[in-house]
Residue frames relative to the residue before (quaternion, step in Angstrom):
aa qw qx qy qz dx dy dz
M 1.0000 0.0000 0.0000 0.0000 0.00 0.00 0.00
D 0.0927 -0.7627 0.6333 0.0932 3.51 -1.29 0.38
I 0.7408 -0.4141 0.2763 0.4509 3.58 -1.28 0.15
N 0.6655 0.5159 -0.3130 0.4392 3.60 0.88 -0.89
Q 0.6532 0.5073 -0.3182 0.4634 3.59 0.97 -0.80
I 0.6488 0.4959 -0.3204 0.4801 3.58 0.97 -0.80
Q 0.6343 0.5230 -0.3279 0.4654 3.56 0.97 -0.81
Q 0.6401 0.5232 -0.3274 0.4575 3.62 0.96 -0.78
I 0.6317 0.5179 -0.3317 0.4719 3.60 0.98 -0.82
C 0.6919 0.4947 -0.2804 0.4449 3.57 0.80 -1.03
T 0.7349 0.4319 -0.2490 0.4598 3.58 0.81 -0.95
S 0.5537 0.5874 -0.4058 0.4285 3.59 1.23 -0.11
L 0.6085 0.5532 -0.3425 0.4543 3.57 1.28 -0.32
P 0.5725 -0.6338 0.3944 0.3389 3.61 -1.02 0.72
H 0.8715 0.1622 -0.1245 0.4458 3.54 -1.25 0.70
V 0.3687 0.7429 -0.4867 0.2743 3.61 1.10 0.56
E 0.1551 -0.7489 0.6409 0.0664 3.51 -1.06 0.93
I 0.2006 -0.7704 0.5965 0.1024 3.58 -1.15 0.69
E 0.0805 0.7871 -0.6056 0.0852 3.53 -1.02 0.84
I 0.3524 -0.6695 0.6005 0.2588 3.55 -1.25 0.50
K 0.0168 -0.7874 0.6158 -0.0231 3.57 -0.82 1.05
W 0.8420 0.1908 -0.1413 0.4845 3.51 -1.31 0.44
K 0.6813 -0.5400 0.2388 0.4326 3.56 1.08 0.89
S 0.8616 0.0744 0.0057 0.5020 3.61 0.82 -0.84
D 0.5830 0.5700 -0.3904 0.4276 3.59 1.16 0.37
L 0.2714 -0.7333 0.6079 0.1384 3.53 -0.85 1.09
V 0.0832 -0.8399 0.5357 -0.0271 3.55 -0.36 1.30
F 0.1729 -0.7580 0.6245 0.0750 3.53 -1.00 0.97
M 0.0289 -0.8295 0.5536 -0.0679 3.56 -0.76 1.12
I 0.1522 -0.6953 0.6832 0.1631 3.47 -1.42 0.30
A 0.8352 -0.0378 -0.0385 0.5473 3.57 -0.77 1.11
R 0.6820 -0.5213 0.2563 0.4443 3.57 0.99 0.99
K 0.5788 0.5391 -0.3853 0.4753 3.60 1.26 0.33
M 0.4257 -0.7381 0.4731 0.2241 3.56 -0.70 1.14
F 0.0400 -0.7825 0.6192 0.0513 3.54 -1.16 0.68
C 0.7907 0.0843 -0.0573 0.6036 3.61 1.24 -0.25
V 0.0291 -0.7961 0.6039 -0.0256 3.56 -0.97 0.94
I 0.1358 -0.7686 0.6220 0.0618 3.56 -0.87 1.03
D 0.2875 -0.7344 0.5898 0.1734 3.57 -0.84 0.99
L 0.2730 -0.8149 0.4965 0.1223 3.56 -0.32 1.29
E 0.6926 0.4656 -0.2833 0.4726 3.60 1.20 -0.33
A 0.5537 0.6246 -0.3978 0.3807 3.59 1.17 -0.40
L 0.0684 -0.7512 0.6543 0.0541 3.52 -1.14 0.71
P 0.4395 -0.3054 -0.8071 0.2496 1.53 -1.10 2.23
T 0.6410 -0.5258 0.3941 0.3966 3.56 -1.28 0.40
S 0.1351 -0.7978 0.5856 0.0476 3.54 -0.91 0.97
V 0.1564 -0.7560 0.6279 0.0982 3.53 -1.32 0.40
A 0.1321 -0.7900 0.5957 0.0592 3.56 -1.08 0.77
F 0.0751 0.7802 -0.6174 0.0668 3.54 -1.19 0.65
K 0.5814 -0.5834 0.4560 0.3371 3.52 -1.36 0.35
V 0.1019 -0.7672 0.6298 0.0662 3.57 -1.15 0.69
P 0.6385 -0.5255 0.3765 0.4177 3.59 -1.18 0.37
H 0.6308 -0.5638 0.3898 0.3638 3.54 -1.08 0.81
D 0.7039 0.4880 -0.2716 0.4389 3.59 0.84 -0.99
D 0.7185 0.4342 -0.2448 0.4851 3.61 1.17 -0.50
Y 0.4430 0.7480 -0.4266 0.2494 3.58 1.25 -0.36
D 0.6904 0.4898 -0.3075 0.4345 3.62 0.70 -1.00
E 0.6737 0.4917 -0.2983 0.4641 3.58 0.92 -0.87
I 0.7046 0.4668 -0.2783 0.4563 3.60 0.80 -0.97
S 0.6982 0.5049 -0.2892 0.4171 3.59 0.84 -0.94
T 0.7144 0.4148 -0.2602 0.4999 3.61 1.21 -0.25
R 0.4521 0.6755 -0.4620 0.3548 3.60 1.26 0.12
K 0.6327 -0.5101 0.4148 0.4092 3.54 -1.27 0.39
N 0.8203 0.1900 -0.2038 0.4994 3.58 -0.99 0.99
F 0.6661 0.4232 -0.3040 0.5336 3.62 1.26 0.22
K 0.0615 0.7693 -0.6358 0.0108 3.55 -1.27 0.45
P 0.6222 -0.4976 0.4071 0.4467 3.59 -1.20 0.25
A 0.4638 -0.6905 0.4808 0.2774 3.58 -0.94 0.87
P 0.4763 -0.6645 0.4875 0.3066 3.60 -0.78 0.96
Y 0.8399 0.1678 -0.1791 0.4840 3.55 -1.06 0.94
F 0.7736 0.3474 -0.1847 0.4968 3.62 1.12 -0.48
A 0.4218 0.7420 -0.4497 0.2632 3.59 1.25 -0.17
K 0.6239 0.5542 -0.3552 0.4211 3.60 1.00 -0.72
N 0.7002 0.4112 -0.2547 0.5250 3.58 1.26 -0.41
K 0.5425 -0.6694 0.3565 0.3613 3.55 1.32 0.49
W 0.3672 0.6742 -0.5349 0.3529 3.52 0.84 1.10
V 0.1500 -0.7672 0.6172 0.0893 3.56 -1.16 0.71
T 0.2927 -0.7226 0.5966 0.1903 3.54 -1.29 0.41
V 0.2656 -0.6766 0.6596 0.1912 3.52 -1.13 0.79
I 0.4230 -0.7611 0.4390 0.2216 3.54 -0.47 1.25
D 0.8006 0.0612 0.0011 0.5961 3.59 0.95 -0.87
I 0.3241 -0.7891 0.4868 0.1878 3.58 -0.29 1.23
E 0.5797 0.5936 -0.3839 0.4052 3.61 1.14 -0.47
R 0.6835 0.4627 -0.2784 0.4911 3.59 1.20 -0.43
L 0.5687 0.5829 -0.3737 0.4440 3.58 1.31 0.04
K 0.3589 -0.7387 0.5336 0.2022 3.57 -0.80 1.02
K 0.6254 -0.5963 0.3632 0.3484 3.56 -1.05 0.83
P 0.6684 0.4920 -0.3445 0.4387 3.68 0.76 -0.82
E 0.6622 0.4896 -0.3109 0.4745 3.59 0.98 -0.79
A 0.6289 0.5296 -0.3338 0.4612 3.59 0.98 -0.80
E 0.6525 0.5127 -0.3153 0.4603 3.59 0.89 -0.91
F 0.6626 0.5094 -0.3068 0.4553 3.57 0.90 -0.93
L 0.7121 0.4703 -0.2690 0.4466 3.59 0.76 -1.04
I 0.6635 0.4907 -0.3125 0.4705 3.60 0.96 -0.78
K 0.6692 0.4836 -0.3051 0.4746 3.60 0.89 -0.87
Q 0.6177 0.5355 -0.3361 0.4676 3.57 1.07 -0.72
S 0.6428 0.5152 -0.3136 0.4723 3.58 0.97 -0.88
Y 0.6269 0.5411 -0.3183 0.4614 3.57 0.95 -0.92
E 0.6915 0.4771 -0.2795 0.4649 3.59 0.85 -0.98
L 0.6283 0.5299 -0.3372 0.4590 3.61 1.02 -0.75
V 0.6824 0.4687 -0.2835 0.4841 3.57 0.92 -0.89
K 0.6415 0.5282 -0.3216 0.4539 3.59 0.94 -0.85
A 0.6478 0.5381 -0.3142 0.4382 3.59 0.99 -0.82
K 0.6784 0.4891 -0.2791 0.4718 3.60 1.18 -0.56
L 0.4854 0.6523 -0.4476 0.3721 3.61 1.24 -0.12
S 0.5777 -0.5846 0.4339 0.3691 3.55 -1.13 0.58
K 0.6382 -0.5194 0.3992 0.4045 3.56 -1.24 0.44
K 0.6290 0.5514 -0.3257 0.4407 3.56 1.03 -0.82
V 0.6825 0.4724 -0.2866 0.4783 3.58 0.87 -0.94
R 0.6377 0.5132 -0.3356 0.4663 3.61 0.93 -0.81
A 0.6478 0.5112 -0.3182 0.4666 3.59 0.98 -0.80
E 0.6371 0.5251 -0.3255 0.4608 3.59 0.99 -0.80
L 0.7064 0.4407 -0.2507 0.4939 3.56 1.06 -0.77
G 0.3966 -0.7262 0.4696 0.3079 3.56 1.22 -0.42
V 0.5497 0.6081 -0.3950 0.4147 3.57 1.13 0.68
């Protein structure tokens, strides 16, 4: 995977907004809530996203994964090197993160978005 491929996955999802935060993080959001973050300065390039509470311990200890700095308490993981991440797994994990974040939006916001 590379940054462009991850960006394509994220932007294929409905209502996604993109923003640069903290000087070097490419952030993908739905209703201003983050679901995927790419560290543009990290070498190798890393990506972080939310995972289900029940899967966090298993995923965060897999090879090429670790708890996401500052976000681990909210069950976010970091893929240390995106080049070692296979496209099907990236698509699954990013879409899963999107759905987890979308599910936490208020009923009002979901209604405004039509989701």
